[in-house]
N, C-alpha and C positions, 0 to 999 in steps of 0.2 A: 605586133611582137608587144609592144610594150601593152595596147589596149589582155592582148590574150596573159598576159606575165599579173596586170594588175586583179583583173578576176581568178588566176588562181594565187596569187595574198589572201587576197577577198577569204577565197572559199577556207585558206587555211588557215585564218584568224576564225572564222567559223567553228572550224572544225575544233579551235585548242580551245578557245569560249564552250562550244556545248560537251564536250574532255572531261574542264574546267570542273563544270555545275553538277556534271554527273558525281563526279568524281567527290562533292563538296557534300552534292544529298543520301551520297552512300558514309560518308566519314561521320554526317552526324545523325544515321540513321539510328537507334538505341536498341542496342539488343534488350533481354529483359534483365543481364544482369545490373545496368546502366537506366534502365526507367526510374522515370522515377531523380536518376540524379541529378539534378541540377546543380552544372558546376561539380561534382561530384560527391556533393554531400548526402548525407544517410538518411533514407527514409528513419522515421521514429511510432514504434510502436507502444505501448503504454495499456498492460492488461493491469487490471483492477478489480479483485475481488471483495468481499463485506464477509468479514468475519472470521480470514482464513488464520487459527493463529501460530503464532510460529513456530509453536512448540510440538506439530502436527505435521512433521514436513519428513518424508524419508531423509535429505538431507540431515535435519537435526539428530535420525538415529530412534525417529520412529517409526515400528516396524507394523502398525496394522493397517497399513494405507497404501495404494500403488497411485505414484504418480507418474506417466510418461511422460506428460506431456512436460510438468515443470521440471523436471530430468531429465529431458530434450533440452532446453535451457540451461538449467544447471550446466550440461556437460559443454558446454561452449563458452562457459560464464563464469561471473564472482556471484554465490551465498554470500551474502550477510547473517550468518544467523544471529547479531547481536544487533539489528535497526529494532529500532522504537517508534508507535505511531505517539504522534502529536497530543494527542486525547482518545482514548476507546469507548467513544462512538461516534456513527458516520457521519453522521452531517459535521460540525466544526471538522475533524480529523481529514473529512474533503476539502473544506473551505482555505486549511490548511494547505494541500496537497497540487490546491489549482492558482494558490497566490504563492504560495514561498514565507507566506510569515504565521508564527503559531495564533490556535483559535482566541486565544483572548481582544488577537487583532481582530485578524479578517474575517470570523464567523459573526460578529454584531455589526463591523462596518463590510462587510463584503463590496462595494462598488469602490472603493477607495484605493485599491489593490488594483493593479495592472497580471489582468489573466494569463497561465499561462496557452493557454488557446492561443488570444488574444496576438501573445508575443511574437509565438510561432505562426499566425496567418500574417503580421504585419512583415516576418521575414523572410515569407517568398512559399512559403511551405500548402501544400496544401493539407487542412482540418479540416476533421471528421470527428465523432461522438457518436456511440453508440451502445447503448443500456442504462443501467440504474444512473442517477444522476445526486440527485441529495446533497447539494451543496450548500452548507447554513438551511438559510429558508426561502430557497430562490426553488423556481420553478426553470428547466432551461427553456423550453419554449418563450415563455417574457424576457430574458438577459439575452438575445443573440446576441449583442453591440456588444458587451461586458466579453462572454466567454469566449468569442471570437470566431467559432466551430459550423464554418459553412457547408455542414453538412450533420444532422444529428437526428437520435431520436431516441428521444425512451421506452427501454422495456424492460419489465422484468422479469423477462422469460432468459432465459440462456441459453436454451439451442434458436430462439429468431434473436438472440446477439450475437453469436457467433457470425450465424448466415449472415448477416448486414456488413461483419467487421471481414469476410471472404469475400462473400461480392463483390463488397468498397474494394481489397488488395487485388481481386483479379481486373478491374478494370484497369481501363490507358491512362498511366497518367502523367502527365508531361511535367509535374513538378514533383518535388520529393511529398511524400505526404506524412504528414503527425497524425495518428490515428488513438484513440484513448478505445476503446475495448473493457465498459464497466459492470462486470457479472457480478449479478444477486449473492447467488450460491458461495458459501457454507451456510451464505445465513438464514437458510430454508430451517435452519436447527431451533428458532424459534416456533415455529409451528409445529416442527417435530417435537419436542416438548409440553406444548399443548392438548398437542395430540394423546403423547403419552399419558398426562393426568385428563384427559378424557373431554378437556375444553373443545374440541375441534378447530380445523383451523385446514385452509387448503392449500398445497405446496406450490409454488410458480412454476419449477421446471418437473414437473413428474414426483410421486413421494420416493421414498424409499421404505425400508423396513422399520416396520412399528417395537416390536414384540417377537427381533430375534429369538430362538435358546441362547439362553446367558450363556453356556458352553464355547457360541462357538465370539463370542463379542469379549472386546480389551477389558482387561479386570479393572477395577478402584487403580485407580494414580496414587503415588505414592505419600501423595500432599493434599488427601482425600477432606485433610482434619483441617479443623478450621483452629489458628492461633489464638492462642495467647493473648491477650490484652487489643483486643481488633481494634483499626482505625473508627470511631464510629461514622466516619465521613464513605465509609464503604457499608453498615452496618445499618442502614438505614431501610436499602435497601434486601436483607437478606428474609430469608426465609417466610416472605409474605403467608397469609393464610388465607382460606376462602371470602373472611371476610372482606378483604382486605381489597378495595374493586379496582385501586391505581397501579396496584404491583403485582396479583397474585397471577394476569393472563402474561406479564414477563419472564416473570421465577415465578413458574405454577410447581415447585420439587419439593417443598414443605413436608408433601407427605408420600413418599419418595423411600422405593426398596436397595437397599444394593442391585436386585437385578434391575430395577427399573433405568437408576443412573447410568451400571451398564450399558442398554438398549441405548440409550441417550447416547453416548459415547459413537456403541456402535454405529447408530444412523450417521452421526457429524462424520464419521470415515467419508461414507458412503454419500456422501456430499460434497464433502472436497472431492471424490471421487469422482463427480459429474461433473462438478467444476472444470474440474482437469481435464476430463476430455472431450471441453469446448477446446481447453488451449493448445494443448496437440491435433486438432483440426485448425486450427489456427496457422498454427507454427508451418505443421505440413502442405496448406494452399502457400504458405511465404516461398517453400520449399519448390514448390512443384515449381512455382513460377521463376526459379529463382533469382530471388530476391534477398535469400538468410545472410549473403555474403554486405548484402548493402542495408537492414535494416537489425538498425538496433533495438532489440527488445525489452524489454522493462517488466517485470514484475514482481505485486508488493499487492496491500491486502493495508483499508483502514482500518482495523483494527482489530483484534481475537477474540477468542471467547472462554470461559470458562474450561469447558471439557471435564467436568466432572471436578477439577481440584477446590478443594477448600468449598466442596457443597458449592461450588457456582455453575451456574449457567450463562450466557449471556454475556456481557462486558462491564462500564463505567466499574471497574478499580484498576490498581495498579498493581496486580500480582501480575508474573510473567506470562501467565497464558490469555491476558486482557490484551496487556501497552506491545510484545513482545511479537512480532508480526518476520512473513516472509520478505526477502531484498534481493530480487534476482536481477544481474542485466549481463546480457548478453548479446555480443554482437560473433560469428561464428567468422573466425580467421581472422579479426582484433581484440578482442578481449585474454584473458588467461584462459582457460579453458579446464572447465572442470575444481575451480578453486572450492572452497567451502571455506571462508575468511570467519571466525571465531570468535576474534579480539577484536577487530576494526568496531566500532559505537559511529551507531546512524540512525541516521531521524530521515526515513522518508517521509513525510510529512515535508518538513524543510528542501533535503537534501534534494528531492528527484528534479524541480526546477533547476538550479543550477549547472547540473550534472546533465540536466538534456542539450539545455540551450549551446554551452564548450559544447559536448559531443555536436555535436549539430554547425557549429561557428555560431552561432545567434548570440549577440549583442543583449546587454539584461540592459533596462532603465533601471539605473538605483542599486544602492547593495541591498543585495540580500540575507538571511542568518545564517542561513543553513551552508553545506557545505559541497562542494564539487570534488565529486567522487571522480571523475574522469583515470586522475593519475595510481590511482589505489587497482584500475582495473584494467590496462591496457597493459598486453606485450609488451615486454621490455621496456618498460619506465619505473623509476624509481616513484619508490612507496613511501608518499609522504610520513611528517609525524601526524600520528591520529590524535583527532580530539580527546579531552578526558570525560566531559563528558557530558552527554544529552539529557533533554526536559520534556516531560509530559505535563496536560496539564487537566485537572477537573470539577466541573461544580457539580453537586449532590444534593437533589431537591426530601427535603422527605412533605413529599407530595398531598400524601394518605393521612396528613397529622390537620387539623383548623391548627392555623398560623405558625407551619412548621418550617423547620429552619433553611438551611442553604449555608450548606460546609463548599469550599472552592477547594481545591485541595490542588501542589505539584507534586514532582517526580524530578530527580534528579540520582541517575546510574552512572555510577564509574564499572570500569575493565572487573573490578569483583563486589561492589558496594554499593545497594539503591539506599533511597532515602527520602520519605516523602514528610511530608507535614499539609495538614489542613486548617485553616483560620480559625477552626472550634471543636469544640469534642469533647470526653474524657479521655481518651486514648489520640490528638492528634497529629503524636510525632510516630514514624517509626522505622526504624535501619533492618536490612539481614545483610550476614554476608551472603554471597552468591559460589562464591565458590563451595564454602563448606556446607551450608544451608538452602542447596535450588530449589525445593520445596518450601520454599519461606515460610519455615512452619517451626520457627526461632527467633522473635522481634531480639532485637539486643539497644533499641533504646535508653536501658539504665545499666549493660552493661558497665563496669566501670574501665574493663580490660579493653573499650570500642572506644572511649572515650576523644582521642586521638582523632581516631576518624569521621568521627561522629561533626566533631568541629569541625572538621578537615569539609566535611559534605553543608552542612552551613553558611559556610562561607563562601561554597560553588552556588549555592542558589540565593547569596545575598552579589554574589558577583552577575548572574544573570540579571536579577531584576535589575539590578544596573544599567548592564550592559545593554538589555533590550527594552528597557520602561517601561517592563512589566507593574502593572497595577496590582499584583500582590503586595500585601502589609508587609512591608520590609520591619514593622516592629514586632510579628511573631515567633522571628524568625529568634528562638533564644540563642542565647553570647554562649 
């Protein structure tokens, strides 16, 4: 009898253990919504485009593009329309994005700073990078230990980059992922400009119409004209002629008619739409996998494009079209939905790093100069007091002249005004009232009416130089 009871007890214990193990296995089984969510941490997707001006967005009122991909992100998140790149050229701007430091520090000494990819990898994220690299003068294959992306592929064709990203999302992930999708367009506007001028070039992700009927093209912008007394730090690259072998292929616009400028704008807009179609495909893949509620999506660009304003194509200046960039933070169900923030000043090159880390619960080694934007975007959180100004940098070289000069510039933007200064030239200092002159056609540096505001912005630049140990010559700032 005792032996029978003992045997029954053994059977009962085995049954309980087996049931417990099965139950534990079921509870640990991940659904699509939980996939990659180690301890509830969200996936992070950064979509980075190249040369997308913040002025060319439906969210800022531009009516000649349709961008359902960006719109879908914006519907679930916050769009900062006052976001500025740290440098209006890709390589230094991307160095800033990857390090969280200004290009004057990170672009020349990249390896001295810990990359965002490395930080996320060490925090337990599965890291991947697909698309254009151009981070300072490095090649992605040469610095894997520095960048920290375990899976990566340099690619200039956006269709292929998007497919690599979607394939990665479709995979099973045992850890949360940190994915950077770096799209090339609308950067092919550079190829577009050369083709309009008869110089010839190849597109990376398919052509766009180059000679559209002008009646189908956008009108010239209100600020097509060049302002009086333009800073020489810009002028060194302005409208080179065909004998300028260094700059003409970059700015082949000297002989353009109004029709050709409008055709350029039309083609640029189609390149934005081409890029956006890939954003939509990627976001739809997340949605199909049930991952939108557990993936924070960031969209921004490394810099903008002149888009015909001030007779300018390309970048390399402090006009709004070149330095103002899109910046959307979207986390379905968690971020404030459909908010267009047209007041908060952000600098995506500095703010992206700390914001990603805080949202992901990742500790940062040391201090970063950027601002964590989590409290600006998460639902039911009181918005903090916004910063007063943001800064951008530029170095302009006269490569087309023997013994050409180098102009180093700094820009300070506040809620209403823009101030910038170069370390040389005939018109090194400029000041604009962006509220009353959003087209930046009326420089006010000599206006007695604005001297108080001008001096305040000079002081802001001095404060920034002291605060960040910037090497811009502070003695060049007028008293």
